[in-house]
N, C-alpha and C positions, 0 to 999 in steps of 0.2 A: 510390590504397589506402585502406580504410576501417579505423579503426582499432576495436579490440574496444570495446564500449559503446558507440560514436559512433550519433547519431540519425542514420538512413536513408531513413525513412521516416514519415509522421506521416498521420493521417487523422483528419477526426472525425466521431462518432457525432450523430445524430439523437436528439435527447434527447426521452424520450417525455411527455406531460401527467404522467405522475403521477410526473416526478421523475428516474425512472431516466435512461439515457444506455447505447448500443450503439454503441461504437469501430469494429464490424463493420458495421454498418447503413449504408448508403448514406446520404448526408447531401444534402437539399436547401436547405438556409440560404441565403437569397440573402447575397451580399457573402463566400461563404467559397470554401473549394476542398474541391471532396470527395475529391480525393487528392493528395499530394506525396511524392517522394522527391527523397532529395540524397545528390549523391555530393562526399566529404568527401577532402582530401588527409591526410598522414600527420600533419600539423600542426592537423587540424580547420579549415580552410578549405573555405568551402563550393564546390568549382569546377563544379557545375553542380547545378542545382535544378529539376525536372520536376513542372510541377502541372498540374490543371484546373479552372479556375474553376466552379462551379456554374451552370450554362446556357451555358458558354461551349466553347471547344476548348484540348486541352494546350498550355500555353505553358511553354518552356523559357526560362532563367534561365544565365546562364552570368560568371562573375567572374574576375578576373585578381589574383593578387596578388603582390608585390615580396617583398623577402628578408626584410621585417620584419613581413611577412602585413597590413600594410596593403592596403584593397584602391583595386587603380590604374585598375578600369575595373568595369562592369557593362554586360551586352548581354542585353537580354530579347527574345522574337520580336517581329518587324514594329516595333520600337521603336528610338529612336535609342541609339546607344550613351552611357552615362553615364558622365563622366572624375570619379572621387574625388580630392578635394584636402585635405591633411591639412596643419594650420600648419607654421610655420618654413621651411628650405629644407631638400633632399637632405641628409641626414647631418647636420643642425642642429636635425631635427627633434623636438617635445616627444610628438610620436606622436598628436595629436590630432586627428580630424577636423573638416574646414574647411566643406568642402561635398559634401554627398551626391547633388546634383542637386536636391535638394526643398527643403532647408534650409539656412542659412548658419549655424554656430555661432562664438560668440569663446568665448575661456576668461579666466581670471584668472592668476595668476601660478603656482596652486597647481594650474592642471590643470581648473579646474572653472568649466562655462558657465556666463556673465555675461548673455548677449544671444544670441537668436537670432531670424534674421529670413527670411524668403520669399524664394526664390529668383526666384518667380512676380512678384514688384512690389516687392521689396527691403525693404519693411515691417517694420517691427518686431513679431515676435507675442509674444514674451515674455522679460524679465529676472529676473535673478535674484540674493540678498544672501545672505549664509553666515556663521555667527557664528565664532568664534574658536574654537569645537570642530569646526570642522569641517561645521556642521547647517546646511541649508540652512532658512532662518528667513523668507523672504521672497520671495513672486511674484507679481508684476506680469503680465497679461495686456493685449495690445495689440492692433486692429483686425483681432479675431475671432480670433486663431489661427489655426492651419494651415487651419483648414476656410473660416475667415471667419464662422461662427456660435457660436464657444466666447464667453459673455461676458466683456467684458473686465473689471477689476477688481485692486485689490490683495489680498494674502493674505499674513497673517503666520502663524507656528508659534509656538507654545509645547512644549516639549520636556520632558520627563523621562527624565532618562539619554538613551538613542537613541532613544525612539517620541514621538511627537507626541501630547498628550492633547490638547490646543485648537488651533483654528485661530480667526483673528480680521481682521475687513475692515479696509479705509480706515480708518472711522471709532474702529476700536478694539475694537468689538461683536464679542461671540462668534459663530462662525458654526457649527462643527462641534465635539464632544467626545468623546472617543476612549476606552472600556475597554478594556485588552488580558488575554489569557491571560500564562501561563507564559510559552511559547514566544514570542521579540519580536517577530514578525508575526502572532500569532494574534489578530485584532481581533474581542473578542467582542461589543461593543456600540458601536453610532455613535448621538449624539444630534446630532437639527439644529435649531439655536436658529435658522431663520429660513428661510424657502419656498426649497427648492433643488432642482435639476435641472428638464430641459426640460417635464417633469410636472406642477409646483410641489408638490414632496411636500412634506405637512404640515409643520411640526415636531414632534418627539418622538422617542421611542426605535425604532432600528430593529437590528437582527442581522443580521450574515454570516454566510452557509452559506459554510467552505471545506472543499475536499478535504485528501487528504491529505500533497498538497505545497502549502496554503494558497491553491491559485486558488480564488477566489470563481466562487461557481456563482449566489448569489442572494442578495439583502437583503430581509427579511421585517421586518414591523411585529410590536406585540405581539403583537399575535391571532396570527402564523403565516402569514400571508397574504403572498403574495407582492409586491413594489412595485416592484423592478428586478432583472434576469437579466443574469448575462453571460456571453458564450463567448469561449474564447483557443485560439489552437492551438499546437500543440509550442512553439514558440519566444515567446509574447505575443502576436500579430497580437489585438488586442481586436475585442469590437463589445458595445455596451453597448444593452441594451433596458430601454428606459423604459414601455412597456404593452403586456397582451395579445394586441394589434390587433384585426379585427372578429370573431373569433370567443369573446374575453373567455377565450380558454385562454392560459395561460402555455407556455413552451417549443414553440410550434408556430410555422411556419415565417414567420408571418403578425406574429410579434411586431414593435412598434415600436421601429428600430433609430435609435439619436440619438448623434450627435458625443460627446457627454456627458452625465452623469447627476450623481445625488446624492453617491454615493458615489465615491470613489478609489482602495482600497484593493482593487486586484483582481488581476493575475496574480503568485501564491508570496507575495503580503500586501506586494508593492512598491507604490510611491503612484502612480498613473495619470496625467500631465501632459496633457489632451486637446489643449492646446496646441498640442502637439509630437506627439502619440501616439507620447511615449516614454514608460518609465520613471526616476522618480526612485531610486537604490538607495546611497542613504546616498554611497560614497564616488566613485561612478559613476554614469553615465547608460547605460542598455539601449534600444538599438534592435530589437523587435522585426522588422521588414521585413528587416533586416542578422541579424538572430540572433547580435549581435552587441555589445560594448559602443562606447562614441566614442572612450572613452581608453583607454591601455596602464594594465596593472594596476600600482595605486601598489606594491605589493608585490614588483615586476616577477618574475624566475623561478620566484621562490617558488611561485608559482602557478602556473606549467606554465611550455613552452615558445614558446607563444603568447601573446601580450599581449593579444591583443583576445579569446580565445576565450572563451563563457559556457559554465559549469559543464562542460569537458571533454567539449562536445557532448554530454552526455547529461541534457538537460532534462526527461525523464520519469521522472529517477528523482532530481535533483539539483536545489540551489537555491542560492544564491549572496545571504547578506542583507547582506552588508557591501558588493556588490560591487568582492569583494577576492581572489573564487576562492580563498581561504584554509581551512583548517582543510580540508581534503580529505585530508588521512592520518587526522584524528578522524573522518570520514564515512566514508570506506571501512570505516573498523575496525569502527563503528557496523552499518554495512552487513551485513558481514560477522558480528557478533556478531548483530544481526536475523537472518539467514538459518540462525546455528548454531541460535538460539533453536527458532523455527519446526522443523526437524529433532528437536531433542531434545523440542519439545514431541508430534509426529506418533510418535515412536517411543516416549513414554510413555502416548499413548493406545493405541497397538497391542497395548503391552504389558499395560495395563488390560483392553483388551478381550479379550485369549489368557487373561488370570488370571479373567474373569470366565466366560469359556466354559467354563471348567475345565481339570483333567488331561487328558492323554490316557490311555486305561485305564480312565475310568468304566464305561464298557459293560462291559468285561471282568469288573469288580467286579462288577457287577451280575449278568450269568449266574452267575459263578462263586460270588455269596451262593444265587442259587435252587438252583444245583445242590444246594449245600453240604445247605440245606433240605430239598430232595427226598433226599439222602442221609438225612438225620435225620430225617427222618420214615418213610423204609423200613427203617431200623433200629430205630425205633420199633414197628414193625409188625410186624418179626419179632423184636423179645424178647417180647413176648406172646404172638406163637404159638409160640417156642421154650416157652417155660415154661409154657404152654398143654400142648403135647406133650409137656413133660417131668412133669406132673401125672399125664397118661392113662396114660404109660407107667409111671409108678410105682400107680397102679393096678391097671394091666394085671397087673404084675408081684405083684402080690399074690391075685392069682385064679386063679395058672399052676395046677394039678391035675395033678398024675403020671396019673392016668388019665382026664384029659381032654387030649388033643394038642391041641384045637382052642383051649383058653386059652396054650398058649405061641404058638402060632403069632397068634395077636391081640399077644400082649404084642411078639413078634419084630417085626411088623409096626409097633407103635408105637415101638420102640425105632428103627427105619430113619428112621420121620418124625421122629422128634426128632433123629435126625445128619443127616440131609437141612434141616433147618429149622436146624439149627445150624451146617452150612455158609453157608446163605444170611445168616444172623444174619453170620458172619466176615465175608463177602462184601461184605454193606452194610456193616456197620464200617468194613470196608477202603478201601471205595470213600467213605464218611465222611471217612477219615483222610485218602485223596487231594483230596477238596473242599477241607477245610479248608489245605491245603497251598497247593493252586492261589490260595484265596483271599488267603492271603496274601502270595505271592508278585504276585497281582496289588495288592492294598492296599499294598505296599513302593515295584512299580513306581510306582505313583498316586502315592503321597507324593514319590517323586524327582521326577516330572513339576512335582510342586505345589511342592516346594521349589524345583525350576528355573524355571518360572513367576514362583513370588514374589522370588526371588533378580533374575529379569531386569527384575520391576517396580520392586523396591529401586531397581536399577543403575540405570532411567531416571530414578524419580524424582531421583536423583543426579545423574545429570546435566544435566536440567531446572534444578535447583537451580542445578548451577555455571553451566548458561548464561545465568539469570535474573540472576545477578550478575556476568557478564561483559558480560552488554547495559546491569546500570546503570551500571558504569564506563564502560564505551564511552560511554552517553548523558552519564554526567558530564563525560567527559574533553571531548565534543563542548560540550556546555553550556559550560563552563568557556570553550573557544576563540572559541566566537560571544558570548562576554558574557553568558551569559543565566545560567550557574548562579553 
C-alpha cells in the first residue's frame, strides 16, 4: 500500500550549463541513480526500492521492519543481507539505531549521538558534545571519517538562538561565519576566515543559492562565480562538486566530485557531516541512504505513527527543521492556503482578462450605431427632398389656370411627388426610431454584461484579498510553530 502524497518515484535531471535543470531529462552524472522507485507500506516504511545507477544495471533493495518500524534487515541485489541493530534489549530499547552495517552509533542518555565508529575497522571517526539547550556545540573528526580522507580536527559552534553564527577550531580561532535570512535555515552569506575545502577556497564572503525547499544548488563568490556545487536526490543523498572539471564548465558530468566541501549547509538547509555522510537536524540525525531518522521522534506519536519516517514520506514538498516532524498541521494548513491563494489569483487574472476584453455585445452596438447613423442620414435626405417638393408643389399651385388644364396636371403631379416623399420620410423616421430602440437595447445589454464582468472582477479581487490574508495567517502560525515568528 502506498499512502497519498508518499514519495514513490524519484529521478534527477542533468543540469544545463545555463544553471537550469530538467528532472525529466535522462541523467548521466557519475555516482547517481538514473531513476529510482520506492514501494512504501501504509506506515511509510520502504518495503522495496528499485534503482538504476548511472552506468550500471537495475538494482533492487528490500527491507524488513519490526512492529515498531525499526529496520531489522536490508537486502540489496547480489549483496549479503545487512542486519540492523538498535540499542537496548528487545522491549526495552530507546529505539536508536546502533549498527547499520556501515557505522556504529553510541548515544547519551538523551538519545543524542556522541560517538560514531566505522564498522570496517572499528575506529572512531567522530565524537559530539551538546550544551544544556540541546544544541550540538562541538564536533571532532578523527581517522579521516567514513571515507578516510575527511580532514581531522575539532570544530566548536557558536549559536544565536537555534542558528550557528560562527565556527571555531581547536585553537579557538574563527573558521566560518554565517548570515541568515528570515527563515531559520535560509543561509544568505557564508564568510570563510581560513582556507577551506579540497579546492583550497580562499577566505572571503560567499553566497549560497538555495531552491524553494532550501536545498543548496551552488556556492558563489562576491562576483557571482560558482565555486562549489551540490546535487541531492529526493531523500538527500549528497554529492559535492569542488571544481568545474576539464571542460571548465560547471554543471556538466565531469565536475570534480569531493567527499567534503567548504560549505556544509546543503540539503533543506540542514548541516551536512561529511565524516558520516549524515545530516544534523537539531533534535535528531537524518540518514539520507535510509531516508529516515536514526532515532525515534522525541515528540512521540504527535508527529505521526511511524517514529522514524521522514516528513511523512513527502520529501519533495516538506522539510523538518527541528527533527521533530512537528508542525505538520500548520504546514498542511499553509500548503492549503497557498493552493487556495494560487487558485484565487488565477481566477482574478481570468476575470481581469475578461473585463479588459470588453463585455459581450460590443460588435452589436457598433452595428446598431451604424444602422442608426444610416437611418438618420436617410431621414435628413428625405426631409430635404420633401421640403423641396413642397415648395415646388406650392409654386405649381399658384400657376394653376382654369383655361389651361396642363397647369392643373403639373400641380397634381407635384402633389403626388410630395406625397410619395412624405411617405418616404415617414418610413425613414420609423426606421430611425427602430434603430434607436435597437441601439438602446444593445447598450442596455452591454451595460448589463459590463456590470456582470465588473462584479465578477470585484468578487475575484475580494476572494484574492481574503486568500492573501488566510495565507499570511497560516504562514504566521507556521512560523510561530517552528520558532521563526
